[in-house]
Structures are given as structure tokens and as C-alpha cells.
Phi, psi and omega in degrees: 000132183284167186298319180295324179292319177298322179296319177297316179299313178301320181294316181297315182297316178297318178299317182294322179293317178299316180294321178297315179298319179293318179298317178295319179298314179299318178301314180296319180294320178294321180294319176298316178296318178301318179296319179293324176297315180301316179297319177297317178299320174300322177295317176300315179301316179302318179293316176302317181295319179296316180296320177300321178293324181277341182229075183302330177297337180245013186302316185300312182294317181294317181293330175293320176297323177295318179298317177298317179295319179291323174297317179297317177299320179298317176298319180296315179295320178299322176296315181300322180283353184079019181260001182216169177288198182306142180294151179082351178267126179295151175295158179303323184294323186260358184302327180280349180272354181294143177288155178304330179274004176083014184271004174136000000 
């Protein structure tokens, strides 16, 4: 193999390693973000539940919001564990339950 061909091969191998390293870094960052989103959704659910306790006349609606937030948090955690698809995407079963604005 001539020198220029060896240089090309080395360059391709280096580029592939760099792309692989970048992909791994992005996967870690996405998983970290998904975990933080799950924590935030749990906080949202806690607030909804507290509001439901303080506003019994709106409790049903508020508790439904809390359930959606907890479900979303569970999907995010499942993604982090590698048990689900991309974070933030509803399951096929719940896809029809989403609000038109995408809030759940």
C-alpha cells in the first residue's frame, strides 16, 4: 500500500473514532438531560397534587395533570435505563392522549 493510501486510511479511522466519541458524548448528555427532566416532571406532579389538595373543586383536573407529569417522568427514566425510545416521545398507547399543543 502506498503512503498516500495509508494516510487516507489513517484519516478515515481517526474521523470514525472522533465521530464515535462525539456520539457517545451526546448519548451521555441526552441521558443526563432526560434524568433532569424526569426530576422536574416529578416536581411538577408534586405541585399539581398539592394544588389538588388545596383546591378540591379542581382536584380531578389537577390530579390528571399530575398523572401525566409522572407518566412523562417514567418515560424519561425508561429512556435513561435504555428501556424505551427517544425521550419526550409518547408511547404508541398514549400518543392519542396528547394535547394539541404537545403538553401531554
